[in-house]
N, CA and C of each residue as an Amber inpcrd file, in Angstrom:
protein
   579
   0.8470000  -1.1650000   0.0000000   0.0000000   0.0000000   0.0000000
   0.8980000   1.2360000   0.0000000   0.3690000   2.3650000  -0.3720000
   1.1530000   3.5650000  -0.5290000   1.6550000   4.1320000   0.7820000
   2.5540000   5.1130000   0.6440000   3.1450000   5.7340000   1.8180000
   2.1030000   6.4710000   2.6480000   0.9730000   6.8240000   2.0240000
  -0.0630000   7.5300000   2.7590000  -0.8950000   6.6080000   3.6410000
  -0.7250000   5.3150000   3.4380000  -1.4680000   4.3740000   4.2740000
  -0.8180000   4.3370000   5.6480000  -1.6080000   4.4900000   6.6270000
  -1.0820000   4.3230000   7.9690000  -1.9510000   3.3250000   8.6920000
  -1.4400000   2.7960000   9.6900000  -2.2250000   1.8690000  10.4820000
  -3.0490000   2.6720000  11.4590000  -4.3290000   2.7650000  11.1500000
  -5.1610000   3.5150000  12.0800000  -5.2260000   2.7880000  13.4040000
  -4.8140000   1.5440000  13.3700000  -4.7580000   0.7850000  14.6010000
  -3.7880000   1.3890000  15.5850000  -2.7750000   2.0520000  15.0800000
  -1.7990000   2.6100000  15.9810000  -2.3330000   3.8050000  16.7410000
  -3.5150000   4.2370000  16.3760000  -4.2000000   5.2150000  17.2050000
  -4.8320000   4.3810000  18.2920000  -4.2920000   4.4300000  19.4450000
  -4.6080000   3.4610000  20.4840000  -6.0800000   3.1560000  20.5500000
  -6.3480000   1.8960000  20.7160000  -7.6950000   1.4320000  20.4750000
  -8.4030000   0.9440000  21.7120000  -7.8160000   1.0000000  22.8150000
  -8.4480000   0.3310000  23.9330000  -8.6260000   1.2340000  25.1300000
  -9.0390000   2.4390000  24.9130000  -9.1990000   3.3450000  26.0430000
 -10.1250000   2.7690000  27.0950000 -11.1750000   2.1160000  26.6930000
 -12.1000000   1.5170000  27.6510000 -11.4900000   0.3480000  28.3730000
 -10.6410000  -0.4040000  27.6910000 -10.0010000  -1.5450000  28.3360000
  -9.1020000  -1.0700000  29.4500000  -8.4590000   0.0590000  29.2450000
  -7.5710000   0.5780000  30.2670000  -8.3470000   1.1370000  31.4540000
  -9.5870000   1.5220000  31.2090000 -10.3540000   2.1880000  32.2460000
 -11.4350000   1.3220000  32.8730000 -11.8800000   0.2890000  32.1640000
 -12.9610000  -0.5480000  32.6640000 -12.4930000  -1.9860000  32.7400000
 -13.0390000  -2.7210000  33.6880000 -12.7130000  -4.1410000  33.7470000
 -13.7470000  -4.9170000  32.9460000 -13.3750000  -6.0880000  32.5200000
 -14.2620000  -6.9120000  31.7140000 -15.3360000  -7.5550000  32.5850000
 -16.5320000  -7.6740000  32.0250000 -17.6340000  -8.3370000  32.7140000
 -17.7410000  -9.7940000  32.2840000 -16.7600000 -10.2760000  31.5670000
 -16.8620000 -11.5920000  30.9510000 -16.8310000 -12.7040000  31.9950000
 -17.6890000 -13.7080000  31.7950000 -17.6140000 -14.8700000  32.6810000
 -16.3440000 -15.6460000  32.3670000 -15.9150000 -16.4480000  33.3290000
 -14.7510000 -17.2960000  33.1020000 -15.0490000 -18.2410000  31.9440000
 -14.0610000 -18.4470000  31.1060000 -14.2430000 -19.2860000  29.9340000
 -13.3710000 -20.5150000  30.0660000 -13.9630000 -21.6640000  29.7730000
 -13.2250000 -22.9050000  29.8210000 -12.2290000 -22.9370000  28.6830000
 -10.9950000 -23.3150000  28.9650000  -9.9530000 -23.3280000  27.9360000
 -10.2360000 -24.4410000  26.9300000 -10.2740000 -24.1050000  25.6300000
 -10.4990000 -25.1210000  24.6080000  -9.3240000 -26.0970000  24.5480000
  -9.5290000 -27.2570000  23.9310000  -8.4270000 -28.2130000  23.8260000
  -7.2290000 -27.5710000  23.1230000  -6.0440000 -27.9530000  23.5640000
  -4.8180000 -27.3890000  23.0060000  -4.6690000 -27.7740000  21.5350000
  -4.3630000 -26.7910000  20.7440000  -4.0520000 -26.9930000  19.3340000
  -2.6700000 -26.3760000  19.1490000  -1.7580000 -27.1390000  18.6080000
  -0.3530000 -26.7550000  18.5780000  -0.0560000 -25.5120000  17.7480000
  -0.6770000 -25.3730000  16.5940000  -0.3110000 -24.2710000  15.7090000
  -1.5460000 -23.5850000  15.1250000  -1.3300000 -22.4020000  14.5840000
  -2.4020000 -21.6770000  13.9250000  -2.8970000 -22.4560000  12.7050000
  -1.9780000 -23.0450000  11.9400000  -2.3800000 -23.8310000  10.7670000
  -3.3010000 -24.9820000  11.1620000  -2.9910000 -25.6310000  12.2810000
  -3.8480000 -26.7200000  12.7680000  -5.2010000 -26.1680000  13.2370000
  -5.1790000 -25.0220000  13.8850000  -6.4170000 -24.4210000  14.3820000
  -7.3760000 -24.1210000  13.2340000  -6.8750000 -23.5420000  12.1480000
  -7.7960000 -23.2090000  11.0600000  -8.3010000 -24.4480000  10.3290000
  -7.6220000 -25.5570000  10.4880000  -8.1400000 -26.8230000   9.9360000
  -9.2390000 -27.3980000  10.8230000  -9.1530000 -27.1510000  12.1310000
 -10.1130000 -27.7290000  13.0850000 -11.3360000 -26.8540000  13.3460000
 -11.1450000 -25.5530000  13.3470000 -12.2450000 -24.6450000  13.6630000
 -13.1550000 -24.4720000  12.4490000 -14.4640000 -24.3180000  12.7310000
 -15.4480000 -24.1650000  11.6520000 -16.4700000 -23.0660000  11.9210000
 -16.3410000 -22.3550000  13.0450000 -17.3920000 -21.4050000  13.4000000
 -16.8430000 -20.2230000  14.1890000 -17.6070000 -19.1300000  14.2170000
 -17.2340000 -17.9880000  15.0570000 -17.1550000 -18.3720000  16.5400000
 -18.0110000 -19.2830000  16.9600000 -18.0290000 -19.6910000  18.3630000
 -16.7160000 -20.3530000  18.7670000 -16.1470000 -21.1570000  17.8850000
 -14.8710000 -21.8130000  18.1970000 -13.7360000 -20.7860000  18.2640000
 -13.7260000 -19.8520000  17.3380000 -12.7070000 -18.8020000  17.3510000
 -12.8570000 -17.9700000  18.6230000 -14.0770000 -17.6000000  18.9580000
 -14.3400000 -16.7930000  20.1420000 -13.9740000 -17.5210000  21.4320000
 -14.2370000 -18.8100000  21.4870000 -13.8790000 -19.5850000  22.6930000
 -12.3710000 -19.5570000  22.9180000 -11.6050000 -19.7100000  21.8380000
 -10.1470000 -19.6630000  21.9820000  -9.7100000 -18.2700000  22.4280000
 -10.2800000 -17.2420000  21.8200000  -9.9420000 -15.8660000  22.2030000
 -10.2260000 -15.6480000  23.6830000 -11.4130000 -16.0480000  24.1290000
 -11.7980000 -15.8390000  25.5290000 -10.8790000 -16.5320000  26.5130000
 -10.3860000 -17.6970000  26.1230000  -9.5070000 -18.4550000  27.0120000
  -8.0500000 -18.0250000  26.9100000  -7.6730000 -17.3710000  25.8230000
  -6.2530000 -17.1370000  25.5570000  -5.8090000 -15.6800000  25.5840000
  -6.6410000 -14.7580000  25.1630000  -6.2240000 -13.3700000  24.9610000
  -5.8500000 -12.6670000  26.2570000  -4.7390000 -11.9280000  26.1990000
  -4.3110000 -11.0790000  27.3040000  -4.0310000  -9.6900000  26.7320000
  -4.6220000  -8.6800000  27.3370000  -4.4690000  -7.3040000  26.8800000
  -3.0850000  -6.7740000  27.2460000  -2.4450000  -6.0570000  26.3390000
  -1.0990000  -5.5190000  26.5310000  -1.1810000  -3.9940000  26.6350000
  -1.2900000  -3.5020000  27.8350000  -1.4470000  -2.0680000  28.0790000
  -0.2580000  -1.2710000  27.5620000   0.9420000  -1.7840000  27.7660000
   2.1440000  -1.0770000  27.3040000   2.1280000  -0.9190000  25.7840000
   1.6800000  -1.9400000  25.0870000   1.5860000  -1.8670000  23.6200000
   0.5570000  -0.8210000  23.1980000  -0.5570000  -0.7450000  23.9050000
  -1.5830000   0.2570000  23.5850000  -1.0090000   1.6660000  23.7020000
  -0.2530000   1.9070000  24.7480000   0.3350000   3.2290000  24.9210000
   1.4110000   3.4880000  23.8720000   2.1780000   2.4600000  23.5300000
   3.2240000   2.5870000  22.5120000   2.6230000   2.9000000  21.1420000
   1.4420000   2.3620000  20.8540000   0.7980000   2.5700000  19.5600000
  -0.3350000   3.5940000  19.6280000  -0.2770000   4.4550000  20.6350000
  -1.3050000   5.4800000  20.7950000  -1.2480000   6.4790000  19.6490000
  -2.2530000   7.2980000  19.5610000  -2.2950000   8.3270000  18.5240000
  -1.0990000   9.2580000  18.6200000  -0.6820000   9.5750000  19.8310000
   0.4430000  10.4900000  20.0030000   1.7730000   9.8480000  19.6240000
   1.8380000   8.5400000  19.5990000   3.0820000   7.8430000  19.2570000
   3.1220000   7.3340000  17.8210000   2.0260000   7.3990000  17.0820000
   1.9710000   6.7480000  15.7730000   2.9790000   7.2900000  14.7810000
   3.3670000   8.5630000  14.8780000   4.3510000   9.0960000  13.9320000
   5.6960000   8.4100000  14.0860000   5.9940000   7.9200000  15.2630000
   7.2540000   7.2100000  15.4840000   7.2420000   5.8300000  14.8350000
   6.0450000   5.2690000  14.6290000   5.9200000   3.9330000  14.0650000
   6.1410000   3.9470000  12.5600000   5.7320000   5.0250000  11.8940000
   5.8680000   5.1010000  10.4400000   4.9010000   4.1690000   9.7570000
   5.2950000   3.6300000   8.6150000   4.4210000   2.7700000   7.8190000
   4.6460000   1.2900000   8.0770000   5.4790000   0.9610000   9.0190000
   5.7420000  -0.4470000   9.3010000   4.4600000  -1.1390000   9.7390000
   4.2930000  -2.3550000   9.2890000   3.1090000  -3.1260000   9.6700000
   3.3760000  -3.7640000  11.0280000   2.9100000  -3.1170000  12.0700000
   3.2000000  -3.5640000  13.4220000   2.0650000  -4.3720000  14.0480000
   0.9960000  -4.5640000  13.3150000  -0.1250000  -5.3320000  13.8510000
   0.1880000  -6.8110000  13.6580000   0.0400000  -7.5770000  14.7220000
   0.3940000  -8.9920000  14.6960000  -0.3930000  -9.7500000  13.6270000
   0.2800000 -10.6410000  12.9270000  -0.4090000 -11.5430000  12.0120000
  -1.1810000 -12.5590000  12.8480000  -2.1650000 -13.2290000  12.2660000
  -2.8810000 -14.2500000  13.0300000  -1.9580000 -15.3450000  13.5800000
  -0.9840000 -15.7780000  12.8010000  -0.0630000 -16.8200000  13.2790000
   0.7740000 -16.3130000  14.4530000   1.2530000 -15.0720000  14.3710000
   2.0120000 -14.4950000  15.4900000   1.1230000 -14.3860000  16.7320000
  -0.1010000 -13.9280000  16.5150000  -1.0230000 -13.7540000  17.6320000
  -1.3670000 -15.0980000  18.2640000  -1.5600000 -16.1260000  17.4370000
  -1.8750000 -17.4450000  17.9730000  -0.7220000 -17.9600000  18.8370000
   0.4990000 -17.7450000  18.3780000   1.6670000 -18.2050000  19.1280000
   1.8360000 -17.4580000  20.4440000   1.4270000 -16.1860000  20.4600000
   1.5210000 -15.3530000  21.6680000   0.2980000 -14.4500000  21.7080000
  -0.8040000 -14.9230000  22.2850000  -2.0810000 -14.2000000  22.2320000
  -2.1680000 -13.0180000  23.1970000  -1.2480000 -12.1230000  23.0320000
  -1.2130000 -10.9110000  23.8450000  -1.1140000  -9.7360000  22.8930000
  -1.9150000  -8.7070000  23.1200000  -1.8600000  -7.5570000  22.2390000
  -2.9340000  -6.5580000  22.5820000  -3.3410000  -5.8090000  21.5540000
  -4.3540000  -4.7770000  21.7180000  -5.5490000  -5.1150000  20.8310000
  -6.5430000  -4.2420000  20.8680000  -7.7950000  -4.5370000  20.1830000
  -7.6110000  -4.8240000  18.7050000  -6.7580000  -4.0940000  18.0190000
  -6.6120000  -4.3160000  16.5830000  -5.8840000  -5.6250000  16.2870000
  -4.9770000  -6.0480000  17.1570000  -4.3510000  -7.3680000  17.0020000
  -5.4270000  -8.4440000  17.0930000  -6.2960000  -8.2890000  18.0770000
  -7.3780000  -9.2390000  18.2930000  -8.3690000  -9.2270000  17.1300000
  -8.7350000  -8.0440000  16.6600000  -9.6700000  -7.9420000  15.5330000
  -9.0660000  -8.5610000  14.2760000  -7.7880000  -8.3030000  14.0220000
  -7.1530000  -8.8920000  12.8330000  -7.1640000 -10.4160000  12.9290000
  -6.8340000 -10.9340000  14.0990000  -6.8630000 -12.3750000  14.2860000
  -8.2590000 -12.9170000  13.9840000  -9.2760000 -12.2840000  14.5410000
 -10.6490000 -12.7680000  14.3840000 -11.1150000 -12.7020000  12.9360000
 -10.9000000 -11.5690000  12.2750000 -11.3730000 -11.4150000  10.9020000
 -10.6550000 -12.3710000   9.9640000  -9.3390000 -12.4130000  10.0330000
  -8.5950000 -13.2640000   9.1070000  -8.8110000 -14.7460000   9.3980000
  -8.9450000 -15.1010000  10.6610000  -9.2000000 -16.4980000  11.0160000
 -10.5990000 -16.9060000  10.5630000 -11.5870000 -16.0800000  10.8540000
 -12.9570000 -16.4040000  10.4550000 -13.0920000 -16.4270000   8.9320000
 -12.3620000 -15.5890000   8.2420000 -12.3570000 -15.6200000   6.7780000
 -11.8490000 -16.9700000   6.2810000 -10.8760000 -17.5470000   6.9800000
 -10.3230000 -18.8510000   6.5960000 -11.2490000 -20.0100000   6.9640000
 -11.9140000 -19.9340000   8.1250000 -12.6850000 -21.0960000   8.5960000
 -14.1780000 -21.0250000   8.2810000 -14.7190000 -19.8220000   8.1160000
 -16.1620000 -19.6670000   7.8440000 -16.4030000 -18.4300000   6.9900000
 -15.9120000 -18.4220000   5.7540000 -16.0220000 -17.2210000   4.9270000
 -17.4550000 -16.7870000   4.6410000 -18.4040000 -17.7060000   4.6950000
 -19.8080000 -17.3490000   4.4300000 -20.3590000 -16.3740000   5.4680000
 -19.6910000 -16.2420000   6.6070000 -20.1390000 -15.3140000   7.6480000
 -19.7320000 -13.8690000   7.3590000 -18.9980000 -13.6420000   6.2980000
 -18.5920000 -12.2930000   5.8600000 -17.9420000 -11.4780000   6.9770000
 -16.8510000 -11.9690000   7.5630000 -16.2040000 -11.2240000   8.6460000
 -15.6630000  -9.8710000   8.1830000 -15.7720000  -8.8760000   9.0630000
 -15.3240000  -7.5130000   8.7610000 -14.7380000  -6.8890000  10.0270000
 -13.9720000  -5.8340000   9.8140000 -13.4590000  -5.0280000  10.9170000
 -14.4910000  -3.9660000  11.2650000 -14.5780000  -3.6480000  12.5560000
 -15.3910000  -2.5250000  13.0140000 -14.4510000  -1.5880000  13.7600000
 -14.3640000  -0.3540000  13.2740000 -13.5430000   0.6610000  13.9210000
 -14.4830000   1.6690000  14.5660000 -14.2470000   1.9170000  15.8360000
 -15.0500000   2.8620000  16.6050000 -14.1210000   3.9560000  17.1170000
 -14.5300000   5.1940000  16.9170000 -13.7580000   6.3060000  17.4540000
 -14.5580000   6.9350000  18.5900000 -13.9410000   6.9590000  19.7650000
 -14.5440000   7.5570000  20.9570000 -14.0270000   8.9870000  21.1260000
 -14.6780000   9.7370000  22.0140000 -14.0610000  10.9850000  22.4660000
 -12.6910000  10.6120000  23.0160000 -11.6600000  11.4080000  22.7380000
 -10.3060000  11.0530000  23.1800000 -10.2040000  10.9320000  24.6990000
  -9.3710000   9.9920000  25.1130000  -9.0510000   9.7910000  26.5200000
  -7.5360000   9.8680000  26.6230000  -7.0220000  10.5120000  27.6640000
  -5.5740000  10.5800000  27.8550000  -5.2060000   9.6530000  29.0000000
  -4.3030000   8.7200000  28.7010000  -3.8130000   7.7600000  29.6880000
  -2.2970000   7.8480000  29.6810000  -1.7160000   8.1510000  30.8250000
  -0.2600000   8.2920000  30.9450000   0.2990000   9.2180000  29.8690000
  -0.4300000  10.2940000  29.5550000   0.0200000  11.2720000  28.5870000
  -0.1910000  10.8910000  27.1300000  -0.7870000   9.7500000  26.8700000
  -1.0150000   9.2760000  25.5100000  -2.5000000   9.3970000  25.1680000
  -2.7920000   9.8230000  23.9360000  -4.1660000   9.9880000  23.4850000
  -4.6630000   8.6700000  22.8980000  -5.7560000   8.1930000  23.4470000
  -6.3900000   6.9530000  22.9940000  -7.7980000   7.3060000  22.5260000
  -8.1650000   6.8160000  21.3490000  -9.5150000   7.1310000  20.8750000
 -10.1230000   6.0390000  20.0170000  -9.3450000   5.2490000  19.3160000
  -9.9290000   4.2560000  18.4150000  -9.9310000   2.8720000  19.0390000
 -10.9590000   2.1450000  18.6890000 -11.1410000   0.7870000  19.2010000
 -11.5910000  -0.0920000  18.0400000 -11.0980000  -1.3120000  18.0210000
 -11.3950000  -2.2480000  16.9340000 -12.0170000  -3.5200000  17.4830000
 -12.9320000  -4.0830000  16.7230000 -13.4610000  -5.4090000  16.9840000
 -13.8750000  -5.9980000  15.6440000 -14.5000000  -7.1630000  15.6620000
 -14.8600000  -7.8490000  14.4240000 -16.3690000  -8.0610000  14.3610000
 -16.8720000  -8.1720000  13.1290000 -18.2850000  -8.4820000  12.9300000
 -18.4030000  -9.6680000  11.9900000 -19.5510000 -10.3130000  12.0410000
 -19.8870000 -11.3600000  11.0770000 -21.3950000 -11.4200000  10.9550000
 -21.8590000 -12.1280000   9.9410000 -23.2980000 -12.2050000   9.6730000
 -23.7600000 -13.6520000   9.5900000 -25.0020000 -13.8650000  10.0050000
 -25.6920000 -15.1280000   9.7670000 -27.0890000 -14.7630000   9.2500000
 -27.9000000 -15.7630000   9.0110000 -29.2670000 -15.4700000   8.5640000
 -30.0980000 -14.8150000   9.6660000 -29.6040000 -14.8220000  10.8940000
 -30.3160000 -14.1860000  12.0120000 -29.9650000 -12.7140000  12.1870000
 -28.8390000 -12.2620000  11.6170000 -28.4650000 -10.8570000  11.7520000
 -26.9690000 -10.6570000  11.8760000 -26.6080000  -9.4890000  12.3880000
 -25.2110000  -9.0760000  12.5430000 -24.7400000  -9.3890000  13.9620000
 -23.5210000  -9.9000000  14.0560000 -22.9020000 -10.2290000  15.3410000
 -21.5690000  -9.5160000  15.4450000 -21.1450000  -9.2770000  16.6880000
 -19.9140000  -8.5350000  16.9510000 -19.1400000  -9.2810000  18.0300000
 -17.8240000  -9.4440000  17.7960000 -17.0120000 -10.2080000  18.7430000
 -15.5540000  -9.7860000  18.6320000 -14.6800000 -10.5140000  19.3350000
 -13.2470000 -10.2020000  19.3850000 -13.0490000  -8.7910000  19.9230000
 -13.7610000  -8.4830000  20.9760000 -13.7050000  -7.1810000  21.6290000
 -12.7810000  -7.3050000  22.8340000 -11.6990000  -6.5610000  22.8460000
 -10.7420000  -6.6610000  23.9570000 -11.3570000  -6.2620000  25.2920000
 -12.4980000  -5.5790000  25.2750000 -13.1970000  -5.2330000  26.5150000
 -13.9490000  -6.4220000  27.1060000 -14.2860000  -7.3810000  26.2540000
 -14.9890000  -8.5930000  26.6900000 -14.6700000  -9.6960000  25.6690000
 -13.4740000 -10.2730000  25.7930000 -12.9360000 -11.1610000  24.7530000
 -13.7680000 -12.3960000  24.4270000 -14.4670000 -12.9630000  25.3660000
 -15.1990000 -14.2070000  25.0940000 -16.6370000 -13.9760000  24.6320000
 -17.0470000 -12.7380000  24.5170000 -18.4490000 -12.4000000  24.2580000
 -18.7420000 -12.2590000  22.7600000 -19.8140000 -12.8810000  22.3010000
 -20.3560000 -12.6410000  20.9680000 -21.6670000 -11.9010000  21.1780000
 -21.7560000 -10.6970000  20.6320000 -22.9140000  -9.8270000  20.8540000
 -23.8090000  -9.8230000  19.6160000 -25.0700000 -10.1330000  19.8100000
 -26.0030000 -10.1150000  18.6920000 -27.0740000 -11.1640000  18.8720000
 -27.9660000 -11.2610000  17.9270000 -27.9700000 -10.5910000  16.6300000
 -28.5340000  -9.1770000  16.7210000 -28.0220000  -8.3310000  15.8250000
 -28.5160000  -6.9720000  15.6470000 -29.0080000  -6.8370000  14.2120000
 -29.9540000  -5.9390000  14.0180000 -30.4660000  -5.6870000  12.6720000
 -29.4530000  -4.9240000  11.8230000 -28.5570000  -4.1630000  12.4930000
 -27.6030000  -3.3420000  11.7470000 -26.4170000  -2.9860000  12.6230000
 -25.3800000  -2.4630000  11.9910000 -24.2180000  -1.9360000  12.7140000
 -24.6540000  -0.7890000  13.6140000 -25.5270000   0.0700000  13.1220000
 -25.9860000   1.2200000  13.9040000 -26.6850000   0.7910000  15.2020000
 -27.4540000  -0.2810000  15.1480000 -28.1290000  -0.7780000  16.3510000
 -27.1070000  -1.2700000  17.3740000 -26.0720000  -1.9650000  16.8960000
 -25.0150000  -2.4080000  17.7980000 -24.2990000  -1.2150000  18.4180000
 -23.9490000  -0.2220000  17.6080000 -23.2120000   0.9520000  18.0930000
 -23.9900000   1.6650000  19.1960000 -25.2870000   1.7970000  19.0420000
 -26.1030000   2.4460000  20.0720000 -26.0020000   1.6890000  21.3930000
 -26.0820000   0.3670000  21.3370000 -25.9690000  -0.4500000  22.5470000
 -24.5430000  -0.4220000  23.1030000 -23.5550000  -0.4100000  22.2170000
 -22.1610000  -0.4490000  22.6490000 -21.7590000   0.8350000  23.3690000
 -22.2600000   1.9700000  22.9230000 -21.9630000   3.2380000  23.5970000
 -22.4600000   3.2030000  25.0370000 -23.6080000   2.5840000  25.2590000
 -24.1400000   2.4510000  26.6170000 -23.2590000   1.5180000  27.4320000
 -22.8680000   0.3770000  26.8510000 -21.9950000  -0.5650000  27.5410000
 -20.6770000   0.0930000  27.9420000 -20.0680000   0.8240000  27.0160000
 -18.7560000   1.4140000  27.2780000 -18.8270000   2.7050000  28.0970000
 -20.0170000   3.3160000  28.1650000 -20.1910000   4.5780000  28.8900000
 -19.2660000   5.6560000  28.3320000 -19.1520000   5.6580000  27.0100000
 -18.3360000   6.6400000  26.3130000 -19.1000000   7.1430000  25.0990000
 -18.8140000   8.3790000  24.7080000 -19.4180000   8.9390000  23.5060000
 -18.6930000   8.4090000  22.2810000 -19.4470000   7.8480000  21.3560000
 -18.8800000   7.3780000  20.0950000 -19.0050000   8.5040000  19.0850000
 -17.8690000   8.9470000  18.5580000 -17.8100000  10.0610000  17.6240000
 -18.0730000   9.5800000  16.2000000 -17.5050000   8.4250000  15.8430000
 -17.7240000   7.8660000  14.5100000 -17.4640000   6.3670000  14.5580000
 -17.8970000   5.6880000  13.5030000 -17.6870000   4.2480000  13.4150000
 -17.8060000   3.8350000  11.9630000 -17.2110000   2.6980000  11.6490000
 -17.3570000   2.1520000  10.3120000 -16.9820000   0.6780000  10.3040000
 -17.5540000  -0.0160000   9.3480000 -17.2020000  -1.3900000   9.0840000
 -16.2610000  -1.3590000   7.8850000 -15.2140000  -2.1750000   7.8990000
 -14.2220000  -2.1230000   6.8270000 -13.6810000  -3.5240000   6.5380000
 -13.0930000  -3.6630000   5.3750000 -12.4990000  -4.9420000   4.9940000
 -11.0360000  -5.0170000   5.4150000 -10.4800000  -3.9270000   5.9430000
  -9.0800000  -3.8950000   6.3590000  -8.9290000  -3.0600000   7.6150000
  -7.8850000  -3.3470000   8.3910000  -7.5670000  -2.5310000   9.5520000
  -6.7040000  -1.3340000   9.1540000  -6.3280000  -1.2390000   7.8820000
  -5.5370000  -0.1090000   7.3830000  -6.4900000   0.9050000   6.7640000
  -6.4360000   2.1110000   7.2550000  -7.2940000   3.1730000   6.7210000
  -6.4330000   4.3520000   6.3150000  -6.8720000   5.0910000   5.3160000
  -6.1610000   6.3040000   4.9220000  -6.4870000   7.4090000   5.9160000
  -5.5280000   8.2880000   6.1250000  -5.7390000   9.4430000   6.9960000
  -6.7930000  10.3180000   6.3700000
């Protein structure tokens, strides 16, 4: 992609994660699968991907601050978002790492669900001097409606069905207790400035 492409993910995405604790119930750890390649051969549904995320994901606060909006110019155009295989080997990161894992994994195991990225921009929050405003998660569709998951605020939760992205956003703003300034569904975590 061109030099103008930046990783909007590097605009720190987990302001709520840093400020709120997860309400997620304890999740039973799925059976061990040695590699990401083996996982995509065994998994067939969003529920299986979500179960692994819920049992495995650990939020990396230091990484969120390092990739905050105020620090993104230092990152440049390097692709610093973990690949799904890297994330599977070490399931620690920030919301966009988790969203990339979910979208790309679900695309491999259940493409009919039309997985997409959801980028949400909140009113800015300053944490340790760093500006955090963007948050990422994943969406998918079934014949029942739109679902949203791979949310670093509640990693094991699949939310839905909703009639639309807008209906989810209205509910999500209440859950997060933050003002949502903008949102969009996208096929990539890379957005132009």
